[in-house]
Structure formats: structure tokens, C-alpha cells
C-alpha angles and dihedrals in degrees: 000000000000109000098165111137129174124240111246100218103046109136117210114279095010136098118252114289090232087073086072125074102274124240110225111186126199110263114243117174113248141148133208114249091244089067096060094087092042093052091049089065092060111115147087117300119240114270111256133175110266112267119181116240116243092251090055092053091044091053092047090052092047097051090053088064107029145330119322136197114200116195115181139142120281111279095018095123109269093149092062089061091052093048093051094045091050092046090055091051091045093053089055091052093254134133133245134198118205113192125191132176097236133058090216091054091047090053091051093049091046089059093046095048092045089060092048101042101022125262091261090061099050130072133182131214117182103134090252091058130037111174129157093348093179094055118127090241116050125187119191150132121288093245091057090053091049090051091051089054090052090053093046092051091049092050092044094238135119121251108268099241139093099210135027121199119193109197120200088021091174084079082086084089096049110123095219104032106018091097089069092057091048093049091053092051091050098043101040111108111248091233089070112079113234120214114191118195114194145165113247111298129181101226102042092133092053091051090049092051090049091052090047090053096051098036095040092226133093120271109203118211117218110190133183122176100176115100115233087229118032117243123223117194119219134185117219107216113208088242088066095255117135115221132180106263095215136038118252089209092076105048114194094014099079096214115176116264113258092250090051091049090050089054094047093048096046116113097230109015120191115256136211092225140357116273113285091019126107117244121251096274094180091059092046091052089051090056092048091049093051090059096041094249096136141141094060138176115213112204110212131181101240145024091243091055090052092052095043091048090068093066090053088061095056094110096052108125120231104271098196123012094197091051091047090053091050090048092051091050092049092048090052089053091051092045089054089058094042114029093185088073090063089067097043112128091223097051093099092056090047096050103036103031103028091232130120144172122235123190143126093268090073131083116264090240092058093047089050091053090053092048091048094051093045093048090049091053096247100121129069102194139018124188108208143165117238091266089085089063094072128064101346126106095229111135132171138177091248138024120201122208121201099168131044093201136060134212109235096190094273110037143012106250131178114264112268120226090253093052091046094049092047089056095044088044087075090063113096123028114232109241091009104062135045090200139012128213135217112199120198115205118198119236145134094289101035117106100196095189090054092051091052091048093050091060091073099027116121115245118274122261119249115234130200116263098185114148136161123252133167094257091054093045093050094046095048090050088054089074107011139059117232089258090054090049089056089054090053092051089054086062092061119125090235092059092047094051091054093047088055089056095060093129088070109071093205089055091051090053089048090052091062091043093048095050090042090051093052093045094045090048090052090049089049090056092041093054092051090049089052093048092050097047102254095110131035123236087257091059101255124127117258121221088270090049092054095055093038089057088066089065095087093175138113097268106027097155095052091051091043091051089052090056092045090055092044093231099132119097094245096180101043112076096193093049092044091054089049093052095045091053088063087075094046101050116096098176127098114239137198090214090212094143131167111262093239090064097051107060118187094254090056094047093047093050093044094052091045092053094043097048094041092053097044095089092050092045090052090049089055095047091047087058092050100259121138116246121181116226117247118242130191098219098072089046091050089047095053092042092054090049094045094051091053107264116158121266091247093053092047090051089054089055095044096047090203134106115280093246089057090047091052090050091050090053094045093049090047089053089050090054091046090054089060090050087051088061092063092082095131098053103025105025096164094049091046091052092046093049089058088056090046091056092052091051096053102032098078138114130330090023091053122037146183104282091204091069 
């Protein structure tokens, strides 16, 4: 893992200033004179009757005629377009499909649309929830929509809907999941209008032209660059003085303010905290409160930093006793619906200080409580990782940045314009704020010049992330010959982008290489499927290939091979859940587990599965395919949960944060649902998997969505 990161204050020809003994001044709230006028504009805008923005009306007109890609800043009002488009379809007796990247976001939209169209007219499909699936308005995750397209192609029918809305369409460029968005765009029948709702992206016109070329109909781009609430950037000097981050003398160039430049260029600048120590967040919150900049979201680099930040706020005085009383009452209402919250170690901070931590290591129910309190105006500060910036309705008056880079799972990389604008998009609540603020806090990993530059940087381009996997190969072969699959691959966004660059010879060469790479990769998968009996020499699926195609999971062949060998415990729901989680887990494990949590039946089944699959796994790795190792700990964890052990005991087995444990259980349930679909060929396993799901999908993993 590459963790190299550059010091922010290193003057040319000198060692980093953090090599010197740091100067840490006492924080005293102050504000530069230039901010007086800006701060005077803070307040709540006058209430006005809702009037659609021109871009909203333009998009609504476009989707009535053809496809439409809407690219606008976060919080600009994309959902209104979707609501009106669905309402128009609904009035005509038609059907709509609204797809989002996150289950939590799908649940939120399900609630919103149920109020608009009536609960009887709205259904939800997220894997975890399947309610009213034949409703005229369906809300679901993008993967569910893609799977429905697979089934429709196999059955030779068209998807039963009259409008598809892809929310957060910029996920097309997501390294892990972008392929799903691209597949939907390629497979969706042209008769079905496609409405794409996206954050601002740099190459919207290119994406639209690509869609027009493969769907043989115009895709109209509707673009809005103006934020619904203006953003003002501020620099937090370690003395506690707030300074404009950028100079007003260079409009559009976002050059650092002279006082900020003086700080950056100083030989030994004062710091908020010693290296490797968190800054005094309580003092920072005091300064923000003095100038009416709360509520605020602090974006921190890690889960641990978010949690540890709470203790640094312990001396914050109660800012509003009446508000604290309302917050306490609301928390009690939420606790009554979700008792697990009453035991949460951060409840005291939430109730008494109005501060909370929000990150992926927490249970969904806890994150929902935080989002509820923040949305209702009952919290002052939330410490969050950058995951809260995407796909969650979680606004504040101010966002605070402490790092100008982001860990992508492999490396620390500078923030891209898109990531930066998603974070700053949370600053300024439409209808609640006249102005939003982005505060930059200096520190070891904050490049102040980069932050200033990002303010005026154009949005990032979205690149194709299409790649071949066994699930895709099997499902395409359900309804296509290999030659037809090659035609589909020629429709990829990657191929189109290179074709458009013909004037550059190197790009033309890359076009051939890119298409060749996709096609060769497909053939590589195809040949292995032939060699292992899932595909005939003529390129058609065998009987095994047909049922294996229903395993739309990360490791379909490993699970399929387990069923072929008959090594899974098909009549024991707890053991089946434990064995299926082996193919979900992506963490290394020491497997040094207490004896009480590894009963003989679990150990015997685990070793049987592991040793039986080793030859097939070696065969895959010898051919260059990635196979995850199998560890006992996740199996012991799921087994303990499935047989009824308490959440606290299961956490002690898992040795991971409870949010990660919940995700392991949820992903295992997703895999079990695909096993449940194998009723025709493995009826007992399919029946048992349904029982497995009931055993593991219980509180606090699942929750009351009406919280």
C-alpha cells in the first residue's frame, strides 16, 4: 500500500517545516475585516412559492421526447425532475423504474415517492427489501435493474417499464461499480426513455453522443453550473482567525489570499496540533459557532479520526438549552424504535454535545439517526469520512476540509475536482441558507494551494470502467452468441471515446488495442467456461452454465463448483450461511478463534469446502483469474450470528467494526438470494437458503425504515 503523502508547507529548497518544533498558538476567535460583509449575509432566505429552475423545465421537456442527461451541482434539485417525469408517466397509466447506487438512498426515495404517488403505487427492490414489485413506480438499486435486464434478454422480452431513471449517473466512472451503469446503458431497449441524473461532470456531451450512437436516438444534455446556494471559501488560521481563502482580485482563478500565501510560504508556520495529532476540534467548533457557521460537517481521513474527534469536543458548552431538550426528546423517540442505539458508545456526545461521527464502520441504523437529527437541525457538528459526500441527503451550512487527498483503498491521491465539489456540495442548505461555507484547515496533509485551485477547476471527466467477469460472460451468453457479444463490446463507452480521438494516431492505435483487450478478455473467460463445462464448444451455455448464470455474485464459479461437488450443507441454514460468506469476505484473517465459536460441525464443513475447492481454485489462478482465499473467521462469525448469538458476542468473533460486520451479513444475504433462485436444480439448497436469510437478516442489521 502506497502511503506516501507530501507535506503541504514545504518551501522550495528546504526540508518540511514539520521537521522543526511546531508553534501551536492559543486559539482566539477572530475574523478578517473582508469577511464582515460576507458574514452579514448569513441567514435564512425568505420563503417563496416553489418555482422550477429553467434547467428543470428544460430537462422535463427533453425527457418527454427522448433521452436526457442532467448534470448539475449537488443539491440543485435533480429529484424534482424525476418526480415530475414519473408523475407524467403515471398519469398515462405507465410504469417507471428509479435506480440509485445505494440501498439507503433507495429507501429514502421509496418513502418520498410513496407520499407522492401513494404507497400502493410504489415498490422497492434492493435485495434487502422486496415490496410491491409489480407497482407502477419501482425504486431499487442499480444492480437489481441490471439483473432484470439480463432476465428480459434471456426471456426475449422487453423490460416492463416506460421510463428508466439512473440517479448518480456519474457512477459510470466508479472503478468498482461503473460497469453496472455502463451495462444498463448498453442493454436498455431504445424504446424506453433514459433519464440520467448526475453531479457535474466534464464530458457530459461526449457521454450523450455515445448514448445517441448506441441507442440511435438523441440524448439531450441539460447542464447547470450555478450552485443553488453560493459557496464562500475560508481559511482557518491556527490562531483562530478566519481569512478569505482566495483573493477577490483574480476572479475565476482562485488564487490564495495574500494572508494565506504568507502563511503557506512562511518558514515555520504555526500549527493547530503537533504532527500525527488531531487538532482541537472543540476550539474550532467554538470559532465556527461565534460566526454562525454551524451546523458543520468535518471531513476527516479515517474512521478512527472521526470517532476520536468526539472526545476533543467534550468541553463544548451547551449552545442552546431549548434545542438540546428537543434533541434529547427526539433521540428518545429514535431509541424507542431502535433499542441498540441506547447502548451506543457515542450516544452521550450526540445528546449532550450535539456532535456525532458518521462513517462506514457504523451500523446503518446509527447513521440514519445521525442523518435524521442533522436534517432536522438538531446537531451542530458531524465528523465524517468522504463517503457521506456521495448519495446521501446530508447538508450543512459549512463543510470543513482537513486533508486535500483521499485514500482510495490502495493509495493516497489528491482530491479530484468531482470529489471536491461533492464535498463542498453539502455546504449550504437550499431554502435554509443564503450562503454556504467551505473552511480549509491547515495540517500535514493539506495542500492549501490545491484546495484553492479546485474551487475553480472544471469537473472531472467520467471514464469507462467496463471489464469482463464470469457473471457478465455467463449472462450475456444466455441470450447472445459470442459474435453478438463482440458486437455489444463494440458499443462500450471506452471504445467510443477512442474512436472520437481518431485525429491522434496514438489514440487510434489504442482503439484497436482497447477493443482487442475487451474481446480477448471475454475470450479468455469463454475458453475457461468451455474447459470447465459451462459452455459448449459452439459457445452456448450448457445446463450447468444456465443455472450458474443465476449466481450474479462476485465469485459465481467457486460457488457453482461447490454445488457441482455437493460439498455445501444444503439442509442446515446456519452452516450454509457460514459457507456462503467464505466467498463474500475480502479480509485476511488470523483464524485464531476461541474454541467455543468453532464447533466441530463448522470446522468439519469448512475444511471439506476448502480442500474440495482447492484444485478448482488452483486451476483458476493458473489461468490468471483472481480467487480470494478462504478464511475460517468470517464463517465462524456468520455461524454464530445464524445460531442466535448476541450481537456483542458475534462482534468479538468477527474482530471488525460493527458497520463492517453488518455489511458482511448483508452481502452474504445477497449471495444467498441468488442461491435461492436455484430452485429447479438444487431445490433443497434453495429452500434452505431462504431459511438462512431469515436467520441472519435480523436486528440490528435490518431496521425499521420508518425511523
